[in-house]
N, C-alpha and C positions, 0 to 999 in steps of 0.2 A: 578600582581600586590601585594603588601604585606599586608599581616593582619594586625590587631594592635598587635596580638603578635609577630608578626615577626617583627615589629618596632620597639617596646619597648625591645625586645632581641636586636636588633643590636645598640639603644642606651645604652642598659646597656654595651654591647661590647666594645663602642666606649669610653666610661665614664673608664671602667675597662684601657685601653689602654692607654688614657691620664694619668690615676695616674701612669701608671706603667712606662710612660715616664718620668712623673713627680721624680717617684721614682728612675730611673736611673740616673736624671739628678743629682739629691742630692748623689750618691755611688759616680759617677765621679768626682766629684766634692771636696767629702770629701778625696778620693784616690789621687787626685792631689795637692790639696791645704794642706793638713793635714801632706802626707807620702811621697807623688814623688818629689815634688818639693825639701822640706825640706833633704829630703837623696839624692839628686841628683840622682835620679832615672826616666827611661825612660820608660812610657809607652808601650804598645802594640798599633798596628795597626795606626790610623790616629793621635790619640791624644798621640803616641810617635814620629810620625815624626813631630807634629806641636811641641811638645817640645823640640827637636833637633836643627829645623830651629828658634825656638825664642831664643834660648840660642847661636845661630850662628849670631843672627842680634842685641844681646842683647846690645853690645857695637858699634852698628852702628848709623847714626846720624838719623835715623828712626827705632828706633825699633818696633818690631808685637810682640805681646802679643799670648802666648799658644791658648787661647779661639777664637782668631780672628782668627787665623790660622785653627786650629780644621774647625770653620766653612766653612772657605773659600777653604780647601783641601776635605770637603764635595760634596761641590758642583756640582762637574761632576759625584761623584756617586750618588747623588739625578738622576742625568738624565741616569745614566746605569741601576737605581732599575725602573725606570717610565717606559721603555720599557722592560726590561728585566724580572721583577720581577711582577709590578703591581700597579695599581694609589693608591689605599687605602694602599697600604704597604708603598709607597714611601710617602705619606701624612703626618702617622704617624711617620715614620722616621722623617722627615724636624722638625716635632714637636718637638721630643726626643734629636737632634742635637741640634737646636734652645732653648730648654729650658736648656740644659745640656750647652749652650755656655754662657747666662745669669747669670745660678746658678757657674759657674768658676769664671765669674767676681765678684758676689755680697759674694759669700762663702769666709769668712775670714781667712787667710792663717795662722792657727796655728801649733805651732812647737812642737808639742807632744815629738819628738823625732827627731834626726839625724844620727841615728843608720840604714846605708843602710838598713842592712840585714832586721832587725825590716821593716823599710819602704818598703822595695821590698816585703816582704811577707805579710804585712798588707794593701799596697796599691792594692796586687792581688788580694787579698781575698775579699775587697771589692767592687772594681769592678767587678772581676771575677763573683760575685753572683748578682751586680746589672742588667749585661748584660746579663748573663743567664735567669734571670726571666723576662726581658724584650722577649728575643727571643721568650722565653717560651710564650709568649702573643701575639706570630704574631709580634711584632712589632722591628724593627732594630734600635741599636744604631749608624746607620752609619756606615762609614768608614768600615774596614774590613770586617764587618759582611753581607755587602752589596757582596762583590766580592764571601765571603764564603759562601752564599746562593744560587749564580747561579754557582761557580763550583761543589758543595754538588750535585747539579743536574745532572752533566756531570760525576763527578767519585764517589760520594758516600761514600766520606769522611768525617771525623766528623768535626765541627765546630772548637774545640780548635784543631785540628790536623793542617786543613788551617790556621787558625791563629797563631799559631807557626812557622808553616814554611815560611809566610811573613813576619814574624818581624825579623827572624836571619837578614836580612837586617837591620833592625832599628840597631840592635844589634853591628851590623858591623860598620855602620856611627856611633854610640855613643863610639866603640872603636877607631876608629882614630882620632876623634875629640876633645874626653875628656877625655880618656886612658881607657884602659882593665879592670880596676879594677871596676868602674862605669858599665860597660857593661856586666863584669859578676854579678853583684849584680842586672842590672836590666833583665838577661836571666833568673833569679830565679824568680823576680815577674812575667814574661811573663811566663814562663811555668805554677805557681800556677794559674795563670789569666787563661790559657786553660783549666787546671782540673779542676776549678771548674764550668767554662762555660760547660762544660762535664756534672758533676755531676748534674747541674740542666737543663740544657735544655735537656733533655734525650730524643725527640722525633724523632732525627735522627737515634738514635742507633737501628741496627734490631736485631731480636731473632728469631731463629730458634725453630717453636714447634712442638714436636711429640707427638699425642694423641693414646693410642691403648683404642677403646672403642668396645661395644656390642650395641651401640645406636648411629651409626651412622649418620641416618637421622637426627635424633634430636639434635646430635653435628653441624653438617653442617648449619643448619637453623639456629640455634641459634647465633652461630659464625657471620653469613653471615646477620640476623637479625643486631646484635649491631656491626658491623665491618664490613668496606667496604674490605673483602678478600678473593683471594682467594685461593682453598682447593684444594690437592691432594690426593686420594682416594686411598688407596692401598686395595684389597680386598682377601681374604682366608687365614688370616692370623691364626694362630696357638697359645695358651697360652700353656709353657712348663708345666704347673705344673698340671692344669686340663684339660688340652687339650681340651679347648672352642675354638669357632671358633672367631674371633677378627677382628675388620677393623682398619688399620693405616692409621691417615690423616695428612697430613702435610700440614702446612702455613707458612708464616712470617710476624711476624707483628712489631709495630715499641715499644720501653719499656714504652711510655707513654699509650700503650694499653693495657699494662699488666694486669691492675685492670679490665679493660671490659672482658680480658679474663676470668678471675678468676671466673665472677660474671655467665659468659656464661656457662663455666662448670660447675658451682654448678646447673643451670638452668636446664641443659642439661643430664647430668650425671655425677654425683659426685664422682662415683667409678671408672672412667675411670683413666688410667694411663696415665699423661703427662711430659713430659721432655722439658725442656726449656734451650736452649744454645746460646751463644751469636755468631751472624753471622758477619764475616769481611766483607765482599764484598759482592753485590749482583748481579748477573747479569741476564738481562730480564727486564720484566716489573714490578715496584713497584711501588704501586698507594699510591701518596702523595697528602693530600689536597693540594689545588691549594692554593698560597699568593696571596690576591687581593691588 
């Protein structure tokens, strides 16, 4: 049974996700109608695939627009997300994709510039920021985000890296059909898009933490109280300067938990020595909150 506070928090979380879904819809619509389409730049993921197909069918008897293709290509991925990720997650993904489809239609096409380099850079920046913010709030923008989340659980690779890998197919398709110059500009935009996603969506980035302390029980209790993290304890360490007995603690956290770690250290042992390094890959069990 949910308490009134739990229900209020869930309503607030759902409202926040709906707001972020609308924010992404605006971001991708601006990127598409202001920059990608005027500059003949192809986006990443399903949006880029929809652009390529729309360009191919543009002169056919029944042309299909990019927004319609974007929604249609996401349908099988909704099914994948429903079974592999979670129903709650899939619902908000559907909302984000639906809002994006509507906004792509409604957003006027304003030709700020036709320079393909400028269009690639600003399109990638705007879309990458919108996508990263959506992922940070536990909703997907559809397309490769869903595939990326599923594969990230299997491989531990970053969302941006997975995104760039799959987009090589889109770059190749754009090159063969529309010329390698625009494929190159599209590659620049896709790379920027992936980098911005990784800058904004940091929860998948893992950090190795080494703590040298003479208050190990306090530190362990405080970290495990504020974060669900396992800790390895190495006893009988000795400081070379004063030859004091120390204890070394090792743990792995996500970059998103950095602030929680700093608060835990200030509360338990503000004089401890803490070293934090980026961890490229984790083998073994690393707890990640379940996406519902």
